[in-house]
DRENZA-847145 format. One record per residue: residue number from 0; residue in one letter; x, y, z of N, C-alpha, C in turn. Coordinates in Angstrom, 3 decimals, decimal comma, m for minus. Layout:
<tikes>
TIKE  num  residu        nX        nY        nZ       caX       caY       caZ        cX        cY        cZ
TIKE  NUM       a         X         Y         Z         X         Y         Z         X         Y         Z
...
</tikes>
This chain:
<tikes>
TIKE  num  residu        nX        nY        nZ       caX       caY       caZ        cX        cY        cZ
TIKE    0       p   m18,976     8,005    m1,726   m20,131     7,722    m2,513   m19,823     7,340    m3,969
TIKE    1       d   m18,830     7,975    m4,569   m18,494     7,635    m5,947   m17,985     6,225    m6,049
TIKE    2       v   m17,205     5,775    m5,086   m16,641     4,416    m5,087   m17,804     3,425    m4,975
TIKE    3       l   m18,778     3,680    m4,105   m19,887     2,779    m3,944   m20,688     2,677    m5,241
TIKE    4       f   m20,866     3,817    m5,910   m21,584     3,809    m7,192   m20,812     3,014    m8,233
TIKE    5       f   m19,483     3,149    m8,238   m18,650     2,425    m9,204   m18,850     0,941    m9,064
TIKE    6       f   m18,905     0,467    m7,835   m19,026    m0,962    m7,580   m20,449    m1,426    m7,264
TIKE    7       d   m21,425    m0,644    m7,678   m22,840    m0,954    m7,439   m23,143    m2,350    m7,901
TIKE    8       g   m23,627    m3,196    m6,992   m24,030    m4,572    m7,344   m22,849    m5,573    m7,374
TIKE    9       q   m21,650    m5,092    m6,977   m20,470    m5,948    m7,009   m19,726    m5,889    m5,667
TIKE   10       p   m20,358    m6,333    m4,587   m19,700    m6,185    m3,289   m18,370    m6,920    m3,150
TIKE   11       g   m18,200    m8,007    m3,840   m16,947    m8,753    m3,818   m15,806    m7,953    m4,419
TIKE   12       a   m16,064    m7,318    m5,544   m15,055    m6,463    m6,179   m14,763    m5,245    m5,304
TIKE   13       l   m15,800    m4,694    m4,653   m15,598    m3,569    m3,745   m14,666    m3,956    m2,613
TIKE   14       a   m14,818    m5,122    m2,056   m13,938    m5,585    m0,966   m12,472    m5,686    m1,463
TIKE   15       l   m12,286    m6,167    m2,678   m10,952    m6,218    m3,249   m10,342    m4,812    m3,407
TIKE   16       y   m11,147    m3,924    m3,930   m10,714    m2,530    m4,112   m10,328    m1,905    m2,767
TIKE   17       e   m11,174    m2,127    m1,759   m10,907    m1,533    m0,438    m9,587    m2,021     0,139
TIKE   18       e    m9,257    m3,297    m0,050    m7,932    m3,805     0,392    m6,808    m3,161    m0,382
TIKE   19       l    m6,992    m3,076    m1,684    m5,942    m2,424    m2,520    m5,762    m0,988    m2,066
TIKE   20       a    m6,809    m0,242    m1,888    m6,717     1,141    m1,486    m6,080     1,244    m0,098
TIKE   21       r    m6,435     0,363     0,823    m5,874     0,385     2,154    m4,342     0,191     2,086
TIKE   22       r    m3,911    m0,767     1,295    m2,496    m1,073     1,177    m1,736     0,123     0,516
TIKE   23       l    m2,304     0,676    m0,517    m1,604     1,779    m1,227    m1,573     3,034    m0,369
TIKE   24       l    m2,679     3,336     0,355    m2,656     4,524     1,220    m1,754     4,355     2,424
TIKE   25       a    m1,576     3,098     2,906    m0,603     2,854     3,993     0,799     3,098     3,483
TIKE   26       e     1,080     2,710     2,282     2,420     2,847     1,682     2,683     4,265     1,268
TIKE   27       y     1,679     4,926     0,704     1,822     6,287     0,147     0,653     7,156     0,642
TIKE   28       p     0,727     7,660     1,854    m0,406     8,436     2,476    m0,820     9,658     1,683
TIKE   29       s     0,061    10,204     0,848    m0,288    11,384     0,079    m1,039    11,033    m1,218
TIKE   30       t    m1,353     9,772    m1,396    m2,106     9,354    m2,600    m3,476     9,993    m2,607
TIKE   31       r    m3,871    10,435    m3,786    m5,232    10,964    m3,998    m5,942     9,946    m4,913
TIKE   32       i    m7,200     9,727    m4,655    m7,990     8,781    m5,397    m9,006     9,574    m6,229
TIKE   33       r    m9,093     9,197    m7,496   m10,057     9,827    m8,431   m10,900     8,723    m9,055
TIKE   34       v   m12,195     8,850    m8,857   m13,140     7,855    m9,444   m13,663     8,415   m10,730
TIKE   35       k   m13,439     7,644   m11,791   m13,937     8,004   m13,129   m14,946     6,931   m13,571
TIKE   36       k   m15,458     7,085   m14,763   m16,500     6,172   m15,239   m16,000     4,721   m15,354
TIKE   37       t   m14,790     4,506   m15,861   m14,318     3,135   m16,110   m13,185     2,679   m15,207
TIKE   38       q   m12,630     3,582   m14,407   m11,520     3,212   m13,545   m11,402     4,130   m12,344
TIKE   39       i   m10,703     3,661   m11,334   m10,371     4,445   m10,163    m8,871     4,621   m10,180
TIKE   40       g    m8,427     5,870   m10,219    m7,017     6,124   m10,335    m6,376     6,496    m8,997
TIKE   41       f    m5,149     6,045    m8,790    m4,323     6,373    m7,615    m3,219     7,285    m8,074
TIKE   42       y    m3,223     8,528    m7,546    m2,303     9,565    m7,952    m1,454    10,015    m6,785
TIKE   43       d    m0,172    10,168    m7,036     0,752    10,780    m6,062     1,730    11,595    m6,873
TIKE   44       g     1,252    12,761    m7,283     2,007    13,586    m8,233     1,621    13,224    m9,660
TIKE   45       r     1,448    11,943    m9,919     1,019    11,436   m11,202     0,260    10,124   m10,980
TIKE   46       l    m0,376     9,667   m12,023    m1,126     8,384   m11,910    m0,126     7,250   m11,841
TIKE   47       y    m0,248     6,393   m10,848     0,712     5,259   m10,710    m0,026     3,921   m10,665
TIKE   48       a    m1,325     3,891   m10,508    m2,088     2,625   m10,502    m3,557     2,957   m10,722
TIKE   49       c    m4,235     1,955   m11,256    m5,679     2,050   m11,491    m6,334     0,748   m11,066
TIKE   50       a    m7,576     0,881   m10,659    m8,408    m0,308   m10,404    m9,622    m0,199   m11,332
TIKE   51       s   m10,024    m1,319   m11,903   m11,148    m1,285   m12,789   m11,833    m2,674   m12,802
TIKE   52       l   m12,935    m2,710   m13,512   m13,642    m3,976   m13,714   m13,488    m4,433   m15,152
TIKE   53       t   m12,453    m3,941   m15,811   m12,158    m4,308   m17,178   m11,691    m5,772   m17,227
TIKE   54       p   m12,346    m6,568   m18,026   m11,945    m7,992   m18,141   m10,780    m8,158   m19,122
TIKE   55       v    m9,560    m8,295   m18,581    m8,400    m8,411   m19,471    m8,043    m9,909   m19,695
TIKE   56       r    m8,777   m10,784   m19,096    m8,619   m12,211   m19,331    m9,990   m12,815   m19,667
TIKE   57       r    m9,960   m13,951   m20,356   m11,224   m14,600   m20,707   m11,982   m14,980   m19,426
TIKE   58       k   m13,280   m15,042   m19,548   m14,121   m15,323   m18,404   m13,699   m16,593   m17,651
TIKE   59       a   m13,312   m17,606   m18,374   m12,913   m18,880   m17,738   m11,621   m18,711   m16,939
TIKE   60       e   m10,866   m17,686   m17,240    m9,582   m17,442   m16,542    m9,688   m16,375   m15,446
TIKE   61       r   m10,895   m15,823   m15,227   m11,064   m14,797   m14,209   m11,753   m15,356   m12,999
TIKE   62       p   m11,300   m14,955   m11,825   m11,995   m15,324   m10,607   m13,318   m14,560   m10,504
TIKE   63       d   m14,188   m14,992    m9,641   m15,453   m14,280    m9,403   m15,594   m14,115    m7,889
TIKE   64       p   m15,492   m12,908    m7,399   m15,352   m11,630    m8,075   m13,911   m11,387    m8,535
TIKE   65       f   m13,748   m10,331    m9,327   m12,405    m9,963    m9,765   m12,274    m8,431    m9,765
TIKE   66       l   m11,018    m8,016    m9,756   m10,672    m6,596    m9,883    m9,405    m6,586   m10,722
TIKE   67       t    m9,355    m5,694   m11,725    m8,153    m5,522   m12,540    m7,359    m4,360   m11,980
TIKE   68       v    m6,107    m4,606   m11,697    m5,151    m3,590   m11,222    m4,177    m3,299   m12,354
TIKE   69       t    m4,098    m2,050   m12,753    m3,273    m1,655   m13,894    m2,181    m0,703   m13,406
TIKE   70       f    m1,003    m0,872   m13,928     0,134    m0,030   m13,600     1,154    m0,054   m14,758
TIKE   71       s     2,038     0,900   m14,791     3,060     1,001   m15,856     4,442     0,830   m15,248
TIKE   72       l     5,336     0,160   m16,022     6,726    m0,027   m15,661     7,600     0,253   m16,836
TIKE   73       d     8,877     0,483   m16,575     9,846     0,771   m17,637    10,228    m0,467   m18,420
TIKE   74       t    10,037    m1,642   m17,798    10,377    m2,926   m18,443     9,209    m3,895   m18,219
TIKE   75       p     9,052    m4,898   m19,052     7,991    m5,874   m18,785     8,324    m6,703   m17,580
TIKE   76       a     7,360    m6,911   m16,720     7,533    m7,775   m15,575     7,210    m9,200   m15,980
TIKE   77       p     8,177   m10,110   m15,812     7,981   m11,491   m16,258     7,176   m12,291   m15,235
TIKE   78       s     5,856   m12,335   m15,416     5,023   m13,069   m14,484     3,785   m13,535   m15,217
TIKE   79       p     3,366   m14,787   m14,962     2,107   m15,285   m15,548     0,895   m14,592   m14,947
TIKE   80       r     1,074   m13,853   m13,851    m0,029   m13,143   m13,243    m0,419   m11,911   m13,997
TIKE   81       l     0,438   m11,471   m14,955     0,243   m10,188   m15,610    m0,006   m10,342   m17,098
TIKE   82       v    m0,791    m9,394   m17,610    m0,932    m9,188   m19,037    m0,152    m7,916   m19,297
TIKE   83       c     0,866    m8,012   m20,135     1,762    m6,883   m20,422     1,525    m6,345   m21,821
TIKE   84       v     1,367    m5,016   m21,933     1,144    m4,380   m23,221     2,211    m3,302   m23,420
TIKE   85       p     3,019    m3,419   m24,513     3,976    m2,361   m24,747     3,257    m1,134   m25,232
TIKE   86       v     3,587     0,022   m24,643     2,933     1,280   m24,980     3,865     2,135   m25,907
TIKE   87       r     5,110     2,175   m25,546     6,151     2,891   m26,325     7,498     2,367   m25,814
TIKE   88       p     8,564     2,757   m26,425     9,861     2,267   m25,921    10,025     2,600   m24,416
TIKE   89       n    10,441     1,605   m23,694    10,671     1,715   m22,230     9,423     2,049   m21,420
TIKE   90       r     8,227     1,677   m21,933     6,965     1,878   m21,185     6,059     0,719   m21,484
TIKE   91       f     5,662     0,001   m20,425     4,826    m1,180   m20,550     3,682    m1,071   m19,526
TIKE   92       t     2,459    m1,226   m20,017     1,296    m1,250   m19,155     1,053    m2,699   m18,766
TIKE   93       h     0,810    m2,906   m17,481     0,571    m4,251   m16,934    m0,795    m4,310   m16,321
TIKE   94       h    m1,486    m5,410   m16,536    m2,809    m5,640   m15,940    m2,701    m6,915   m15,100
TIKE   95       a    m3,137    m6,832   m13,871    m3,190    m8,020   m13,006    m4,641    m8,183   m12,587
TIKE   96       v    m5,155    m9,386   m12,742    m6,511    m9,696   m12,289    m6,398   m10,326   m10,935
TIKE   97       i    m7,027    m9,714    m9,949    m7,029   m10,289    m8,599    m8,394   m10,767    m8,218
TIKE   98       g    m8,456   m11,813    m7,410    m9,717   m12,375    m6,985    m9,837   m12,565    m5,480
TIKE   99       a    m8,773   m12,238    m4,740    m8,779   m12,359    m3,296    m7,810   m11,339    m2,722
TIKE  100       p    m8,097   m10,874    m1,479    m7,183    m9,916    m0,862    m5,721   m10,450    m0,811
TIKE  101       s    m5,576   m11,745    m0,679    m4,223   m12,324    m0,602    m3,452   m12,148    m1,927
TIKE  102       d    m4,149   m11,807    m2,992    m3,463   m11,572    m4,276    m2,671   m10,252    m4,241
TIKE  103       i    m2,985    m9,370    m3,278    m2,273    m8,115    m3,118    m1,122    m8,416    m2,149
TIKE  104       d    m0,214    m9,181    m2,661     0,896    m9,752    m1,856     2,166    m8,914    m2,065
TIKE  105       g     3,251    m9,443    m1,565     4,552    m8,725    m1,673     4,938    m8,482    m3,122
TIKE  106       e     4,739    m9,458    m3,978     5,082    m9,310    m5,389     4,271    m8,175    m6,017
TIKE  107       m     2,962    m8,163    m5,791     2,070    m7,111    m6,312     2,530    m5,756    m5,772
TIKE  108       m     2,789    m5,680    m4,497     3,187    m4,379    m3,915     4,541    m3,942    m4,465
TIKE  109       n     5,448    m4,839    m4,736     6,738    m4,456    m5,386     6,485    m3,833    m6,762
TIKE  110       w     5,591    m4,426    m7,523     5,256    m3,837    m8,844     4,677    m2,437    m8,684
TIKE  111       l     3,771    m2,293    m7,731     3,141    m1,000    m7,506     4,135     0,029    m7,013
TIKE  112       r     5,095    m0,374    m6,175     6,148     0,529    m5,759     7,003     1,000    m6,932
TIKE  113       a     7,309     0,041    m7,811     8,105     0,382    m8,997     7,330     1,332    m9,909
TIKE  114       s     6,033     1,156   m10,001     5,211     2,090   m10,788     5,161     3,483   m10,131
TIKE  115       h     5,032     3,500    m8,836     5,001     4,768    m8,103     6,323     5,508    m8,197
TIKE  116       d     7,414     4,770    m8,093     8,772     5,379    m8,069     9,522     4,952    m9,311
TIKE  117       p     9,355     5,650   m10,455    10,067     5,255   m11,678    11,577     5,126   m11,399
TIKE  118       g    12,163     4,152   m11,967    13,579     3,891   m11,747    13,816     2,863   m10,669
TIKE  119       r    12,810     2,645    m9,830    12,915     1,600    m8,799    12,651     0,262    m9,470
TIKE  120       h    13,372    m0,735    m9,103    13,214    m2,062    m9,704    12,411    m2,967    m8,814
TIKE  121       f    11,650    m3,866    m9,464    10,772    m4,774    m8,737    11,494    m6,037    m8,404
</tikes>
């Protein structure tokens, strides 16, 4: 119910979230999901990914619908798909805007694996 409330009026974004959650739970079955006011967190011992409706790109650069997937890595991932923000030495927050289930591809899953397992390289 909390997830449905989070995506109220945005069925396209809900479908993107459902695919993301399906893929992450298949990869890491012990993942716990916490729905908060501005994001949905994926935890497995610690927070390793978030889904939100935060617009990290200009409207003209965002698909409709869209979902922002956020994760942290030890190094910046060199990809035009990502907005990278340095947080502190050896910690970079990455935001990926997805607009289709196919955007949750091998590259995206490699980034999420690296976020889940610090020290793992993408």
